[in-house]
C-alpha positions as CSV (number, residue, x, y, z in Angstrom):
1,M,97.8,115.9,103.7
2,N,99.3,115.7,100.5
3,D,97.7,112.4,99.1
4,L,96.4,110.7,95.8
5,D,92.7,111.1,97.1
6,N,93.2,114.7,97.2
7,N,94.8,115.1,93.9
8,N,92.1,113.2,92.0
9,V,94.3,110.6,90.9
10,Q,92.6,107.5,92.4
11,H,92.8,105.3,89.8
12,T,95.8,106.5,87.6
13,C,96.7,104.4,84.9
14,Q,100.1,103.3,84.5
15,Y,101.2,105.4,81.2
16,D,99.8,108.9,83.1
17,T,102.3,111.4,84.7
18,L,101.6,111.7,88.4
19,K,102.1,115.3,89.4
20,L,102.8,115.4,93.3
21,N,103.8,117.8,95.5
22,Y,106.4,116.9,98.3
23,A,105.6,118.5,101.7
24,Q,107.8,117.9,104.6
25,D,105.7,115.2,105.5
26,G,106.2,113.3,102.6
27,I,103.4,112.1,100.0
28,T,101.0,109.5,101.0
29,F,99.8,106.8,99.1
30,N,96.8,104.6,99.6
31,C,97.4,101.4,97.4
32,V,94.4,99.2,96.6
33,L,96.2,95.6,97.0
34,P,96.2,92.8,94.3
35,Y,94.5,89.9,95.1
36,D,97.3,88.1,95.4
37,A,98.7,89.7,98.6
38,Q,99.2,87.9,102.0
39,I,100.0,88.9,105.2
40,G,103.8,89.5,105.6
41,D,104.3,90.4,102.1
42,V,106.1,94.0,101.7
43,I,105.0,96.9,99.3
44,S,107.5,99.0,98.3
45,L,107.4,102.1,96.4
46,S,110.4,104.1,95.0
47,A,110.9,107.3,92.9
48,T,114.1,107.3,91.1
49,K,115.0,110.5,88.7
50,T,115.3,109.3,85.1
51,D,118.8,110.0,84.7
52,A,120.0,108.3,87.9
53,R,121.0,105.1,89.3
54,S,119.7,105.3,93.1
55,E,116.3,106.3,94.4
56,S,115.6,109.7,96.0
57,F,112.5,109.0,97.6
58,S,111.1,105.9,98.9
59,A,108.2,104.1,101.1
60,E,107.8,100.5,102.1
61,T,105.2,98.7,104.5
62,T,104.6,94.9,105.5
63,L,101.0,94.0,105.1
64,T,99.1,93.0,108.0
65,K,95.4,91.3,108.4
66,A,93.9,94.5,108.7
67,D,95.6,95.6,105.3
68,L,94.2,92.4,103.8
69,E,90.7,93.1,105.2
70,S,90.7,96.4,103.7
71,K,92.1,95.6,100.7
72,N,94.6,99.1,101.1
73,A,97.8,99.6,102.3
74,T,98.8,103.0,103.5
75,L,102.3,104.3,102.2
76,K,104.5,107.3,103.0
77,L,106.9,108.2,100.5
78,L,110.2,109.7,102.2
79,G,113.6,111.2,100.8
80,E,115.2,114.1,99.2
81,G,115.5,115.2,95.8
82,D,115.0,118.4,93.4
83,T,111.8,119.5,91.5
84,D,112.0,116.8,88.5
85,K,110.6,113.8,86.8
86,Y,110.9,110.3,88.4
87,L,110.1,107.2,87.5
88,M,108.1,105.5,90.5
89,Q,108.3,101.7,91.0
90,L,105.6,99.8,92.7
91,N,106.5,96.4,93.8
92,L,104.4,93.3,96.1
93,L,107.2,91.4,97.6
94,G,106.8,87.9,98.7
95,L,108.2,86.1,101.6
96,H,111.7,85.9,100.1
97,G,111.7,89.1,98.5
98,S,110.4,87.9,95.0
99,I,108.4,90.3,93.3
100,K,105.1,88.7,92.9
101,N,103.5,92.3,91.3
102,S,104.9,95.4,89.8
103,A,103.7,98.7,88.4
104,E,105.6,101.5,86.9
105,F,104.5,105.1,86.6
106,N,106.2,108.8,85.5
107,A,105.7,111.2,87.8
108,L,106.5,114.7,87.9
109,I,107.5,115.5,91.7
110,N,107.6,119.2,93.1
111,S,109.5,119.4,95.6
112,Q,110.0,122.9,96.7
113,A,109.7,121.9,100.7
114,V,112.1,119.2,100.5
115,K,115.4,119.7,102.3
116,S,118.1,119.4,100.1
117,S,122.0,119.3,100.7
118,K,122.5,122.1,98.8
119,M,120.7,123.9,101.7
120,N,123.2,122.4,104.4
121,P,126.5,124.2,103.3
122,I,129.3,121.9,104.5
123,S,131.9,124.1,106.2
124,P,135.1,124.7,104.7
125,W,136.8,123.8,108.0
126,L,134.8,120.4,107.8
127,I,136.2,119.8,104.0
128,S,139.7,120.5,105.3
129,A,139.5,117.9,107.8
130,K,138.2,115.5,105.4
131,K,140.7,116.1,102.9
132,Q,143.4,115.8,105.7
133,G,141.9,112.4,106.9
134,A,141.9,110.6,103.9
135,K,145.6,112.0,103.2
136,L,146.7,110.5,106.2
137,M,145.1,107.3,105.5
138,S,146.5,106.9,102.3
139,V,150.0,107.8,103.8
140,M,149.2,104.8,106.2
141,L,147.6,102.1,104.0
142,S,150.9,102.9,101.4
143,A,153.3,101.8,104.5
144,F,151.6,98.3,104.2
């Protein structure tokens, strides 16, 4: 398992850079719940490249009574991305999706085991079929 407990970063400061190795089964995080967490709240974690607009890795869980009693919640960060620097955001979301608590971390994710879209090349036939389909749709739409 590749979790924070095993990487000796249990009590990470917000300004530290986490160094994480992404395995095929993701990265497991054990999050200590804040005092204002309630049953039904959602904890979300996302990792976005510093120069990107959309997240590469994400995790989310709804808090249960057992989570509150243990004062911990486990998140499994999953997704696809290259080895790079990421901005990680951890949010506690309330009943209507309002942010109750938030923290950001810098992370260096080593994703050597991540299945990247570069590893699954699209066949030339499929690319050609998509182009022909797009041309056909534009011709049909121009008729209207």
